[in-house]
N, C-alpha and C positions, 0 to 999 in steps of 0.2 A: 314945582314938580319938574323932574327931569324929563326931557324929551328923548324918546327912543327912536332913532333914525336907522332904518334898515333892519330892525329887529322886531319880532312879534312877541307880544306878551303872552303869558300862558293862557289868558282868557281869550285872546284874539286868535290863537293858533287853530283851534277847531273850526272857527267860523270862516277863516280864509281857506284852509286846506281842504275841508270836507267837500265842498262842491267840486273842486278840481279832481279830487280822488274819484268821485262817482263818475265824472265824465270820462276819465281815463279807463276805468273798469268797463264802462259801456263800450268804448271803442275796441278794447281787447276782445270782448265777447263777440262783437260783430265780425272781427277779423277771423276768429276761430270758426264761425259758421261757414265761411267760404261764400263765394258768389255763385255757385252752381245750384240749379234746381233739379238736377238729374235724380231719378229714382233707382239707380243701379244698386243692387244689393252689395253688402260688404263681402269682400273676398273671404273664403274660409280660412280659419286659422291653420297654422302649420300642423301637419299630421292628420288633417281631416280630408275627406274626399267628398266630391259631389257627384251625383248620378242622375242623368235625365230619366224620365219615365220611359219604360220600354215601349217600343213601337211594335204593333202586331199587324201582319199583313193578312190578306184573305187566305193565302195558302197556309199560314200558320194556324188560323182559327178553324178552317174548314176540315172536317174529318169525314172519312169514308164510312157511311153507315153499313157497308157490306164488305168491310175489310176481310181479306182471306177468301173471298168468293171466287169461284172458277167454274169450269164446265166439265171437270173430271168426275168420274163415278165416286159416290160417297157410300161407304158400307160400314155398318156397326152391328155387333151382336145383341141379342136380346138381354134385357135386364128384368123382364117380368118373370114371376114365379109360375105363371100359367099362360094360357092363351089370352093375349091382350084384347080387351073388348072395346071396340070403337064406339064412342058416344056422339061425337060431333066433328063435322068438317066445316071449316070457315075460310073465307077469303077476305083479306084486308088490304087497304092501300095506305102507304106511308111515304114520306119524303125520301125518294131515292130507291124505293123497292116496293114490290107487291108481295104479300105474305099469304101462304097457304098453311093452315093449321089442322093437324089430326089429333083430336083429344080422346084419351082413353079413360075408362072407368076406374081402374085400380092402379096401384103403385107399379112403377116400372114401365118399360116400353118394349115392344117387339123388336126383333132384329129388323134392320131395314137396308134397302139398296135403292139409291136415288141416281138416275142416269138418263141421259138423252137416248132416245130410241128412234128408229126409222119406222114410218108407217108402211103398211097398214097396221092398226092396232086391233088386237083380237081379245075376246073375253076368255078368261081362264076357265077351263073345263069344257065349255061348249065349242070354243074356237070361232065363234061368230064374230064378224067384223063389228068394231065399235067406232063410230064417227065422233070425232072431237073437234070443236072449233079451234082454229089456230093454224100456224104454218110450220111450227116445230113442236116437238113433244118430249116431255119428261115423265117417266113412270116412277112412281113411288111404290115399291114392293115391300110389304111388311109381313113378318112371319116369326112366331105363330101369332096370328091376329085374325079377328073376325068381327062382323057386325051382329053376329048371333051368338047367344050363350048356349052352346051345345051341352054344357054340363047341367042345364036345368032339366034335361030329359025331354023337353018339347021344343028345343031350339028357339028360346025366347028372343024376340027381336030387340037388340040393344040400340043399334043405330036406326033412328026413325026419321032421319033427314032425307033430302032428295039425293038421287043418284047422279044428277047433273046440277052443277052450280055455275051460274054465269059470272064471269069476272066483272062485267060492267055493272052488275047489281051492287057490287061493293066499291065501285069507282076505280077498279084496277085498270091499269093501262097496258101492261105487257101480258098479264094472265087473261086469256080469253075465256077459258072454260076448264072446270075440273070435273072429271067423269070417273065413276067407278068402273073398272075393267075386270074385276074379279073378286070373289069371296068364296073360295073353294078349298076345302081341306086345310083350313087354318092358314091359308095364304090370301092376304088381302092386297089388292092392287088398285091404285087410282092413277089416272093419267092427267097431266096438266098440259093444256094446249096454250102455247105462247104465240104472240104476234111475231116475234123474231128471237133468234138464239141469244140468250142472256146468261151472264154469270149467275150462279146460285150459291146459297150458303145454307147448310143444314145445322140446326141447333135443337136442343131439347130443353124441357122445363118440367118442373114437378108441381104437384098440388094445384091443379090437376096435372096428370101426366100428359105431356104434349110433344109431338114431333112437329117441328116448324121448318118450313122450306121457304126461304126468301129469294126473290128474283129481282135482279137489278132492273129498274124501269127507266133509266136515263143513261 
């Protein structure tokens, strides 16, 4: 038999080369992984953008619950088809404002005038002095409006609530008292006594019909 020096037979080639090839491939794979253990993300591909989550500050998220409020007189005409009949008066306390609500029986609202006034406060018709708790006062004058239904022929009482409502009973902090100062010849007046002069905002609502006056309490 001839002796083959320096050459591998066909049968010997896979046995000699195979293990060496596997070792070489393993070394190449390790080199491709790199030696870093960093968890940095891959940079974006060309043409793409990355954006950080927007940051919000307290000023951006905080909104004024009484935007547009002020101390000027607020006046509006009537939207009721007849004399608006008062059913309910209520005081509420909310974050940033105290609320006074005048609720009426039918659709529409009387004309109204909301304004700061100087004491002493007097009752419409009689002229008698009316004392109201507080240091400053806002009068809500509504026309045509009444707590009595004069069309019934007997002047049926529609508003059956108190003529004086304490602000503290509702947890109010700036509204001290709400007092009726007049229900005479379809002119209805209520005075709101405040701890100190505050911005107010007048809004309306339907179903039921409501005239709403909010006073800033901070």
